[in-house]
TORKOL-4160 file (C-alpha; in steps of 0.2 Angstrom, whole numbers, padded with zeros to 4 digits, m for minus):
409
<pt num="1" X="0880" Y="0672" Z="0134"/>
<pt num="2" X="0875" Y="0684" Z="0147"/>
<pt num="3" X="0888" Y="0689" Z="0160"/>
<pt num="4" X="0885" Y="0684" Z="0178"/>
<pt num="5" X="0877" Y="0697" Z="0190"/>
<pt num="6" X="0891" Y="0704" Z="0201"/>
<pt num="7" X="0879" Y="0706" Z="0216"/>
<pt num="8" X="0874" Y="0688" Z="0216"/>
<pt num="9" X="0890" Y="0682" Z="0224"/>
<pt num="10" X="0889" Y="0695" Z="0238"/>
<pt num="11" X="0871" Y="0692" Z="0244"/>
<pt num="12" X="0871" Y="0680" Z="0259"/>
<pt num="13" X="0859" Y="0665" Z="0258"/>
<pt num="14" X="0843" Y="0665" Z="0270"/>
<pt num="15" X="0846" Y="0652" Z="0284"/>
<pt num="16" X="0830" Y="0642" Z="0289"/>
<pt num="17" X="0830" Y="0634" Z="0306"/>
<pt num="18" X="0831" Y="0615" Z="0305"/>
<pt num="19" X="0815" Y="0605" Z="0307"/>
<pt num="20" X="0822" Y="0593" Z="0319"/>
<pt num="21" X="0825" Y="0607" Z="0332"/>
<pt num="22" X="0806" Y="0610" Z="0333"/>
<pt num="23" X="0803" Y="0591" Z="0334"/>
<pt num="24" X="0815" Y="0589" Z="0348"/>
<pt num="25" X="0806" Y="0603" Z="0358"/>
<pt num="26" X="0789" Y="0594" Z="0356"/>
<pt num="27" X="0797" Y="0578" Z="0362"/>
<pt num="28" X="0804" Y="0586" Z="0377"/>
<pt num="29" X="0787" Y="0594" Z="0381"/>
<pt num="30" X="0779" Y="0578" Z="0379"/>
<pt num="31" X="0791" Y="0569" Z="0390"/>
<pt num="32" X="0789" Y="0583" Z="0403"/>
<pt num="33" X="0770" Y="0580" Z="0402"/>
<pt num="34" X="0772" Y="0561" Z="0404"/>
<pt num="35" X="0784" Y="0564" Z="0419"/>
<pt num="36" X="0772" Y="0576" Z="0427"/>
<pt num="37" X="0757" Y="0564" Z="0424"/>
<pt num="38" X="0767" Y="0550" Z="0432"/>
<pt num="39" X="0772" Y="0560" Z="0447"/>
<pt num="40" X="0754" Y="0566" Z="0449"/>
<pt num="41" X="0747" Y="0548" Z="0447"/>
<pt num="42" X="0760" Y="0541" Z="0459"/>
<pt num="43" X="0756" Y="0555" Z="0472"/>
<pt num="44" X="0737" Y="0552" Z="0470"/>
<pt num="45" X="0739" Y="0533" Z="0472"/>
<pt num="46" X="0749" Y="0534" Z="0488"/>
<pt num="47" X="0738" Y="0548" Z="0495"/>
<pt num="48" X="0721" Y="0542" Z="0489"/>
<pt num="49" X="0720" Y="0528" Z="0476"/>
<pt num="50" X="0728" Y="0514" Z="0487"/>
<pt num="51" X="0714" Y="0516" Z="0500"/>
<pt num="52" X="0700" Y="0512" Z="0488"/>
<pt num="53" X="0696" Y="0496" Z="0477"/>
<pt num="54" X="0683" Y="0498" Z="0464"/>
<pt num="55" X="0673" Y="0486" Z="0452"/>
<pt num="56" X="0659" Y="0488" Z="0440"/>
<pt num="57" X="0656" Y="0469" Z="0440"/>
<pt num="58" X="0642" Y="0471" Z="0453"/>
<pt num="59" X="0624" Y="0468" Z="0453"/>
<pt num="60" X="0608" Y="0470" Z="0464"/>
<pt num="61" X="0602" Y="0454" Z="0472"/>
<pt num="62" X="0588" Y="0451" Z="0484"/>
<pt num="63" X="0576" Y="0438" Z="0491"/>
<pt num="64" X="0563" Y="0431" Z="0478"/>
<pt num="65" X="0549" Y="0424" Z="0488"/>
<pt num="66" X="0540" Y="0411" Z="0478"/>
<pt num="67" X="0522" Y="0408" Z="0480"/>
<pt num="68" X="0518" Y="0390" Z="0479"/>
<pt num="69" X="0502" Y="0380" Z="0483"/>
<pt num="70" X="0503" Y="0367" Z="0497"/>
<pt num="71" X="0488" Y="0357" Z="0491"/>
<pt num="72" X="0481" Y="0353" Z="0474"/>
<pt num="73" X="0467" Y="0363" Z="0467"/>
<pt num="74" X="0459" Y="0374" Z="0454"/>
<pt num="75" X="0462" Y="0392" Z="0453"/>
<pt num="76" X="0447" Y="0403" Z="0454"/>
<pt num="77" X="0454" Y="0420" Z="0458"/>
<pt num="78" X="0470" Y="0430" Z="0456"/>
<pt num="79" X="0471" Y="0447" Z="0465"/>
<pt num="80" X="0489" Y="0453" Z="0460"/>
<pt num="81" X="0499" Y="0454" Z="0444"/>
<pt num="82" X="0517" Y="0458" Z="0439"/>
<pt num="83" X="0522" Y="0475" Z="0446"/>
<pt num="84" X="0509" Y="0476" Z="0459"/>
<pt num="85" X="0514" Y="0481" Z="0477"/>
<pt num="86" X="0507" Y="0469" Z="0490"/>
<pt num="87" X="0507" Y="0470" Z="0509"/>
<pt num="88" X="0511" Y="0455" Z="0520"/>
<pt num="89" X="0495" Y="0444" Z="0522"/>
<pt num="90" X="0486" Y="0451" Z="0507"/>
<pt num="91" X="0477" Y="0438" Z="0497"/>
<pt num="92" X="0486" Y="0433" Z="0480"/>
<pt num="93" X="0477" Y="0418" Z="0474"/>
<pt num="94" X="0462" Y="0408" Z="0479"/>
<pt num="95" X="0458" Y="0389" Z="0475"/>
<pt num="96" X="0442" Y="0381" Z="0474"/>
<pt num="97" X="0439" Y="0375" Z="0492"/>
<pt num="98" X="0424" Y="0363" Z="0490"/>
<pt num="99" X="0434" Y="0347" Z="0492"/>
<pt num="100" X="0444" Y="0355" Z="0507"/>
<pt num="101" X="0427" Y="0360" Z="0515"/>
<pt num="102" X="0421" Y="0342" Z="0514"/>
<pt num="103" X="0436" Y="0335" Z="0522"/>
<pt num="104" X="0435" Y="0347" Z="0536"/>
<pt num="105" X="0417" Y="0342" Z="0539"/>
<pt num="106" X="0422" Y="0324" Z="0539"/>
<pt num="107" X="0436" Y="0327" Z="0551"/>
<pt num="108" X="0425" Y="0337" Z="0563"/>
<pt num="109" X="0412" Y="0323" Z="0563"/>
<pt num="110" X="0426" Y="0310" Z="0567"/>
<pt num="111" X="0432" Y="0321" Z="0581"/>
<pt num="112" X="0415" Y="0323" Z="0589"/>
<pt num="113" X="0412" Y="0304" Z="0587"/>
<pt num="114" X="0429" Y="0300" Z="0595"/>
<pt num="115" X="0425" Y="0311" Z="0610"/>
<pt num="116" X="0408" Y="0302" Z="0613"/>
<pt num="117" X="0416" Y="0285" Z="0611"/>
<pt num="118" X="0430" Y="0290" Z="0624"/>
<pt num="119" X="0417" Y="0296" Z="0636"/>
<pt num="120" X="0410" Y="0279" Z="0635"/>
<pt num="121" X="0426" Y="0271" Z="0640"/>
<pt num="122" X="0426" Y="0281" Z="0656"/>
<pt num="123" X="0408" Y="0275" Z="0659"/>
<pt num="124" X="0413" Y="0257" Z="0657"/>
<pt num="125" X="0426" Y="0260" Z="0670"/>
<pt num="126" X="0413" Y="0266" Z="0682"/>
<pt num="127" X="0402" Y="0251" Z="0678"/>
<pt num="128" X="0416" Y="0239" Z="0681"/>
<pt num="129" X="0420" Y="0247" Z="0698"/>
<pt num="130" X="0402" Y="0244" Z="0703"/>
<pt num="131" X="0403" Y="0226" Z="0697"/>
<pt num="132" X="0418" Y="0223" Z="0708"/>
<pt num="133" X="0410" Y="0230" Z="0723"/>
<pt num="134" X="0395" Y="0219" Z="0720"/>
<pt num="135" X="0406" Y="0204" Z="0718"/>
<pt num="136" X="0416" Y="0208" Z="0734"/>
<pt num="137" X="0399" Y="0208" Z="0744"/>
<pt num="138" X="0395" Y="0192" Z="0736"/>
<pt num="139" X="0412" Y="0185" Z="0741"/>
<pt num="140" X="0410" Y="0191" Z="0759"/>
<pt num="141" X="0393" Y="0182" Z="0760"/>
<pt num="142" X="0399" Y="0166" Z="0752"/>
<pt num="143" X="0414" Y="0166" Z="0764"/>
<pt num="144" X="0403" Y="0169" Z="0779"/>
<pt num="145" X="0391" Y="0155" Z="0774"/>
<pt num="146" X="0405" Y="0143" Z="0772"/>
<pt num="147" X="0412" Y="0147" Z="0789"/>
<pt num="148" X="0396" Y="0144" Z="0797"/>
<pt num="149" X="0393" Y="0127" Z="0788"/>
<pt num="150" X="0410" Y="0122" Z="0792"/>
<pt num="151" X="0408" Y="0124" Z="0811"/>
<pt num="152" X="0391" Y="0116" Z="0810"/>
<pt num="153" X="0398" Y="0101" Z="0800"/>
<pt num="154" X="0411" Y="0098" Z="0814"/>
<pt num="155" X="0396" Y="0095" Z="0826"/>
<pt num="156" X="0387" Y="0084" Z="0813"/>
<pt num="157" X="0372" Y="0097" Z="0812"/>
<pt num="158" X="0373" Y="0097" Z="0793"/>
<pt num="159" X="0379" Y="0085" Z="0780"/>
<pt num="160" X="0395" Y="0085" Z="0771"/>
<pt num="161" X="0386" Y="0088" Z="0755"/>
<pt num="162" X="0379" Y="0104" Z="0761"/>
<pt num="163" X="0396" Y="0109" Z="0766"/>
<pt num="164" X="0403" Y="0105" Z="0749"/>
<pt num="165" X="0389" Y="0116" Z="0741"/>
<pt num="166" X="0395" Y="0131" Z="0752"/>
<pt num="167" X="0413" Y="0128" Z="0747"/>
<pt num="168" X="0408" Y="0128" Z="0729"/>
<pt num="169" X="0398" Y="0144" Z="0731"/>
<pt num="170" X="0414" Y="0152" Z="0739"/>
<pt num="171" X="0425" Y="0147" Z="0725"/>
<pt num="172" X="0413" Y="0153" Z="0712"/>
<pt num="173" X="0412" Y="0170" Z="0721"/>
<pt num="174" X="0431" Y="0171" Z="0722"/>
<pt num="175" X="0432" Y="0168" Z="0703"/>
<pt num="176" X="0418" Y="0180" Z="0699"/>
<pt num="177" X="0428" Y="0194" Z="0709"/>
<pt num="178" X="0444" Y="0190" Z="0700"/>
<pt num="179" X="0435" Y="0191" Z="0683"/>
<pt num="180" X="0428" Y="0208" Z="0688"/>
<pt num="181" X="0444" Y="0215" Z="0694"/>
<pt num="182" X="0453" Y="0209" Z="0678"/>
<pt num="183" X="0439" Y="0218" Z="0668"/>
<pt num="184" X="0441" Y="0233" Z="0678"/>
<pt num="185" X="0460" Y="0234" Z="0676"/>
<pt num="186" X="0458" Y="0231" Z="0657"/>
<pt num="187" X="0446" Y="0246" Z="0656"/>
<pt num="188" X="0457" Y="0257" Z="0667"/>
<pt num="189" X="0472" Y="0254" Z="0656"/>
<pt num="190" X="0462" Y="0263" Z="0642"/>
<pt num="191" X="0459" Y="0279" Z="0652"/>
<pt num="192" X="0473" Y="0279" Z="0665"/>
<pt num="193" X="0481" Y="0297" Z="0668"/>
<pt num="194" X="0470" Y="0305" Z="0655"/>
<pt num="195" X="0455" Y="0316" Z="0653"/>
<pt num="196" X="0444" Y="0316" Z="0638"/>
<pt num="197" X="0454" Y="0330" Z="0629"/>
<pt num="198" X="0471" Y="0321" Z="0632"/>
<pt num="199" X="0465" Y="0304" Z="0627"/>
<pt num="200" X="0476" Y="0296" Z="0613"/>
<pt num="201" X="0461" Y="0293" Z="0602"/>
<pt num="202" X="0455" Y="0311" Z="0604"/>
<pt num="203" X="0472" Y="0318" Z="0601"/>
<pt num="204" X="0473" Y="0307" Z="0585"/>
<pt num="205" X="0456" Y="0314" Z="0579"/>
<pt num="206" X="0461" Y="0331" Z="0584"/>
<pt num="207" X="0477" Y="0329" Z="0573"/>
<pt num="208" X="0467" Y="0324" Z="0558"/>
<pt num="209" X="0456" Y="0339" Z="0561"/>
<pt num="210" X="0471" Y="0351" Z="0561"/>
<pt num="211" X="0477" Y="0343" Z="0545"/>
<pt num="212" X="0460" Y="0346" Z="0536"/>
<pt num="213" X="0459" Y="0363" Z="0544"/>
<pt num="214" X="0476" Y="0368" Z="0537"/>
<pt num="215" X="0471" Y="0361" Z="0519"/>
<pt num="216" X="0455" Y="0372" Z="0520"/>
<pt num="217" X="0465" Y="0387" Z="0525"/>
<pt num="218" X="0478" Y="0384" Z="0512"/>
<pt num="219" X="0466" Y="0386" Z="0498"/>
<pt num="220" X="0469" Y="0405" Z="0500"/>
<pt num="221" X="0487" Y="0410" Z="0497"/>
<pt num="222" X="0493" Y="0426" Z="0504"/>
<pt num="223" X="0509" Y="0436" Z="0503"/>
<pt num="224" X="0522" Y="0431" Z="0515"/>
<pt num="225" X="0531" Y="0448" Z="0514"/>
<pt num="226" X="0528" Y="0465" Z="0508"/>
<pt num="227" X="0535" Y="0468" Z="0491"/>
<pt num="228" X="0531" Y="0468" Z="0472"/>
<pt num="229" X="0524" Y="0454" Z="0462"/>
<pt num="230" X="0535" Y="0447" Z="0448"/>
<pt num="231" X="0535" Y="0431" Z="0436"/>
<pt num="232" X="0516" Y="0428" Z="0437"/>
<pt num="233" X="0513" Y="0412" Z="0427"/>
<pt num="234" X="0496" Y="0406" Z="0435"/>
<pt num="235" X="0480" Y="0408" Z="0426"/>
<pt num="236" X="0461" Y="0407" Z="0432"/>
<pt num="237" X="0455" Y="0389" Z="0429"/>
<pt num="238" X="0472" Y="0381" Z="0430"/>
<pt num="239" X="0474" Y="0365" Z="0440"/>
<pt num="240" X="0489" Y="0367" Z="0451"/>
<pt num="241" X="0499" Y="0355" Z="0461"/>
<pt num="242" X="0509" Y="0357" Z="0477"/>
<pt num="243" X="0526" Y="0366" Z="0474"/>
<pt num="244" X="0522" Y="0373" Z="0457"/>
<pt num="245" X="0528" Y="0391" Z="0456"/>
<pt num="246" X="0513" Y="0403" Z="0453"/>
<pt num="247" X="0522" Y="0420" Z="0455"/>
<pt num="248" X="0535" Y="0428" Z="0466"/>
<pt num="249" X="0535" Y="0443" Z="0478"/>
<pt num="250" X="0551" Y="0453" Z="0479"/>
<pt num="251" X="0554" Y="0464" Z="0494"/>
<pt num="252" X="0564" Y="0478" Z="0486"/>
<pt num="253" X="0568" Y="0486" Z="0503"/>
<pt num="254" X="0579" Y="0471" Z="0507"/>
<pt num="255" X="0591" Y="0470" Z="0492"/>
<pt num="256" X="0610" Y="0470" Z="0493"/>
<pt num="257" X="0624" Y="0470" Z="0480"/>
<pt num="258" X="0635" Y="0456" Z="0475"/>
<pt num="259" X="0651" Y="0464" Z="0469"/>
<pt num="260" X="0664" Y="0452" Z="0461"/>
<pt num="261" X="0682" Y="0458" Z="0465"/>
<pt num="262" X="0698" Y="0451" Z="0458"/>
<pt num="263" X="0707" Y="0441" Z="0471"/>
<pt num="264" X="0721" Y="0453" Z="0470"/>
<pt num="265" X="0709" Y="0467" Z="0476"/>
<pt num="266" X="0705" Y="0458" Z="0492"/>
<pt num="267" X="0721" Y="0460" Z="0501"/>
<pt num="268" X="0716" Y="0474" Z="0512"/>
<pt num="269" X="0697" Y="0472" Z="0511"/>
<pt num="270" X="0688" Y="0468" Z="0528"/>
<pt num="271" X="0670" Y="0466" Z="0534"/>
<pt num="272" X="0662" Y="0482" Z="0540"/>
<pt num="273" X="0672" Y="0494" Z="0528"/>
<pt num="274" X="0661" Y="0508" Z="0521"/>
<pt num="275" X="0656" Y="0507" Z="0502"/>
<pt num="276" X="0650" Y="0520" Z="0490"/>
<pt num="277" X="0638" Y="0513" Z="0477"/>
<pt num="278" X="0632" Y="0521" Z="0460"/>
<pt num="279" X="0620" Y="0513" Z="0448"/>
<pt num="280" X="0619" Y="0514" Z="0429"/>
<pt num="281" X="0601" Y="0520" Z="0430"/>
<pt num="282" X="0604" Y="0536" Z="0441"/>
<pt num="283" X="0622" Y="0539" Z="0436"/>
<pt num="284" X="0635" Y="0547" Z="0448"/>
<pt num="285" X="0622" Y="0560" Z="0454"/>
<pt num="286" X="0615" Y="0547" Z="0466"/>
<pt num="287" X="0627" Y="0539" Z="0478"/>
<pt num="288" X="0621" Y="0525" Z="0490"/>
<pt num="289" X="0630" Y="0522" Z="0507"/>
<pt num="290" X="0634" Y="0504" Z="0511"/>
<pt num="291" X="0646" Y="0493" Z="0520"/>
<pt num="292" X="0654" Y="0476" Z="0517"/>
<pt num="293" X="0644" Y="0462" Z="0525"/>
<pt num="294" X="0654" Y="0447" Z="0520"/>
<pt num="295" X="0668" Y="0441" Z="0508"/>
<pt num="296" X="0664" Y="0425" Z="0498"/>
<pt num="297" X="0672" Y="0409" Z="0503"/>
<pt num="298" X="0675" Y="0403" Z="0485"/>
<pt num="299" X="0675" Y="0408" Z="0467"/>
<pt num="300" X="0661" Y="0406" Z="0456"/>
<pt num="301" X="0670" Y="0392" Z="0446"/>
<pt num="302" X="0673" Y="0383" Z="0462"/>
<pt num="303" X="0655" Y="0380" Z="0465"/>
<pt num="304" X="0649" Y="0378" Z="0447"/>
<pt num="305" X="0641" Y="0361" Z="0441"/>
<pt num="306" X="0657" Y="0356" Z="0432"/>
<pt num="307" X="0672" Y="0364" Z="0441"/>
<pt num="308" X="0687" Y="0369" Z="0431"/>
<pt num="309" X="0700" Y="0355" Z="0430"/>
<pt num="310" X="0718" Y="0363" Z="0428"/>
<pt num="311" X="0728" Y="0347" Z="0429"/>
<pt num="312" X="0733" Y="0348" Z="0411"/>
<pt num="313" X="0748" Y="0354" Z="0401"/>
<pt num="314" X="0738" Y="0368" Z="0393"/>
<pt num="315" X="0734" Y="0377" Z="0410"/>
<pt num="316" X="0735" Y="0396" Z="0409"/>
<pt num="317" X="0733" Y="0406" Z="0425"/>
<pt num="318" X="0718" Y="0417" Z="0426"/>
<pt num="319" X="0715" Y="0430" Z="0440"/>
<pt num="320" X="0699" Y="0424" Z="0448"/>
<pt num="321" X="0685" Y="0435" Z="0455"/>
<pt num="322" X="0677" Y="0433" Z="0473"/>
<pt num="323" X="0660" Y="0438" Z="0477"/>
<pt num="324" X="0658" Y="0452" Z="0490"/>
<pt num="325" X="0641" Y="0455" Z="0498"/>
<pt num="326" X="0638" Y="0474" Z="0501"/>
<pt num="327" X="0622" Y="0479" Z="0511"/>
<pt num="328" X="0614" Y="0496" Z="0512"/>
<pt num="329" X="0617" Y="0505" Z="0528"/>
<pt num="330" X="0602" Y="0516" Z="0526"/>
<pt num="331" X="0587" Y="0507" Z="0518"/>
<pt num="332" X="0578" Y="0524" Z="0517"/>
<pt num="333" X="0589" Y="0528" Z="0502"/>
<pt num="334" X="0579" Y="0515" Z="0492"/>
<pt num="335" X="0563" Y="0524" Z="0495"/>
<pt num="336" X="0569" Y="0539" Z="0485"/>
<pt num="337" X="0579" Y="0530" Z="0472"/>
<pt num="338" X="0573" Y="0512" Z="0471"/>
<pt num="339" X="0583" Y="0498" Z="0463"/>
<pt num="340" X="0578" Y="0482" Z="0455"/>
<pt num="341" X="0585" Y="0465" Z="0455"/>
<pt num="342" X="0599" Y="0462" Z="0442"/>
<pt num="343" X="0604" Y="0481" Z="0440"/>
<pt num="344" X="0622" Y="0485" Z="0437"/>
<pt num="345" X="0631" Y="0494" Z="0451"/>
<pt num="346" X="0648" Y="0502" Z="0453"/>
<pt num="347" X="0656" Y="0498" Z="0469"/>
<pt num="348" X="0670" Y="0508" Z="0478"/>
<pt num="349" X="0676" Y="0501" Z="0494"/>
<pt num="350" X="0685" Y="0512" Z="0507"/>
<pt num="351" X="0700" Y="0502" Z="0514"/>
<pt num="352" X="0705" Y="0515" Z="0527"/>
<pt num="353" X="0698" Y="0504" Z="0542"/>
<pt num="354" X="0706" Y="0487" Z="0541"/>
<pt num="355" X="0702" Y="0482" Z="0559"/>
<pt num="356" X="0688" Y="0471" Z="0554"/>
<pt num="357" X="0689" Y="0452" Z="0550"/>
<pt num="358" X="0690" Y="0444" Z="0533"/>
<pt num="359" X="0678" Y="0430" Z="0538"/>
<pt num="360" X="0663" Y="0430" Z="0550"/>
<pt num="361" X="0668" Y="0426" Z="0568"/>
<pt num="362" X="0652" Y="0421" Z="0576"/>
<pt num="363" X="0636" Y="0412" Z="0570"/>
<pt num="364" X="0620" Y="0421" Z="0568"/>
<pt num="365" X="0607" Y="0419" Z="0583"/>
<pt num="366" X="0592" Y="0426" Z="0573"/>
<pt num="367" X="0585" Y="0422" Z="0556"/>
<pt num="368" X="0591" Y="0433" Z="0542"/>
<pt num="369" X="0574" Y="0433" Z="0534"/>
<pt num="370" X="0557" Y="0427" Z="0540"/>
<pt num="371" X="0538" Y="0429" Z="0540"/>
<pt num="372" X="0525" Y="0427" Z="0553"/>
<pt num="373" X="0510" Y="0427" Z="0542"/>
<pt num="374" X="0506" Y="0409" Z="0545"/>
<pt num="375" X="0508" Y="0408" Z="0564"/>
<pt num="376" X="0490" Y="0410" Z="0569"/>
<pt num="377" X="0483" Y="0396" Z="0558"/>
<pt num="378" X="0485" Y="0382" Z="0570"/>
<pt num="379" X="0479" Y="0393" Z="0584"/>
<pt num="380" X="0462" Y="0395" Z="0575"/>
<pt num="381" X="0462" Y="0376" Z="0573"/>
<pt num="382" X="0465" Y="0373" Z="0591"/>
<pt num="383" X="0451" Y="0385" Z="0596"/>
<pt num="384" X="0439" Y="0375" Z="0584"/>
<pt num="385" X="0445" Y="0358" Z="0592"/>
<pt num="386" X="0441" Y="0364" Z="0610"/>
<pt num="387" X="0424" Y="0370" Z="0604"/>
<pt num="388" X="0420" Y="0353" Z="0596"/>
<pt num="389" X="0426" Y="0343" Z="0612"/>
<pt num="390" X="0416" Y="0355" Z="0623"/>
<pt num="391" X="0400" Y="0353" Z="0613"/>
<pt num="392" X="0401" Y="0334" Z="0614"/>
<pt num="393" X="0405" Y="0332" Z="0632"/>
<pt num="394" X="0387" Y="0333" Z="0637"/>
<pt num="395" X="0382" Y="0336" Z="0655"/>
<pt num="396" X="0398" Y="0327" Z="0661"/>
<pt num="397" X="0409" Y="0342" Z="0657"/>
<pt num="398" X="0415" Y="0353" Z="0671"/>
<pt num="399" X="0420" Y="0372" Z="0671"/>
<pt num="400" X="0437" Y="0367" Z="0664"/>
<pt num="401" X="0431" Y="0356" Z="0650"/>
<pt num="402" X="0436" Y="0340" Z="0659"/>
<pt num="403" X="0427" Y="0324" Z="0663"/>
<pt num="404" X="0425" Y="0322" Z="0682"/>
<pt num="405" X="0424" Y="0304" Z="0680"/>
<pt num="406" X="0441" Y="0304" Z="0672"/>
<pt num="407" X="0448" Y="0314" Z="0686"/>
<pt num="408" X="0442" Y="0302" Z="0698"/>
<pt num="409" X="0452" Y="0288" Z="0690"/>
């Protein structure tokens, strides 16, 4: 058995720092970081954050102008396809116009025939007036003959029989005049206060011509607006019916953003507040300037086909979202960085200016979206109607295209 080392008891043991001291230091550092982060976030919120509301539940929306035929027909030509840019008034689809041309010719002939027939009505009035004048002369003669014979009968110069014949002639002349005057009145009723062009029969025939003319023009379908073609479904040779969707034209310079904000985010949101938009396709390097145009008047579920019914015992409150429409303040931004319908956007609304209303305060006085591509169609039809009437007035027409006989009555 060995003896113990005499130096062992005198050597002091090495003291290692306890592990919990280091852990405590790390915890204190972590707590300090959390406190500093909370202070920084609080400062950021009160200085900056509370003045902005953001959502990424936002999408590009716009007008999708459907191209639909207004008459039935067979497609013979298609001049635009998906993705093509088209200008307002540019031809998109043509239909076979053979049937429409035939109907237009029939309407033209009917109008010409009606003008000639109405001219005959004015001539009938003139003839009736002449007949009345003749009957008046005959009545005056019969009245004078009767007066002479009546005086002679008093002296016995003529027999009673001859006086009776004179009385019968006077009665006959009176009846003939009354009949002629009645016939004149009947004919005048058909043409009173009109000229040939404004006669009801002519106006009805002109309306038929306009309808046939429009059907003929509508065999050619044009772009109502400038934009890009999408959703083409029509094919050459297809028999189309009125109202069938053939293609759509999307004006990408007139798009907007529908941003869905939580109802709790709308407290300080107002119409007219500035908005900054970023798209997923371009990232944060491209920012669009916009403004709030309107705040929705209801949630999406409120306008759904089957609205939610919460009158049950299993009801759970869910924060709803309200659509907010945002429009671009400078449409030229879309020239450099175009957007498409349905694209996702990130929306940041600046809440500093809270002077605007939450709902529109006045009704619009001008259309939001319109086209004038069809405005001249009837003007052309009216020019053709005037030409047909003028050609069928004959020598009776004056410098104003009116019948002098009609003006006389």
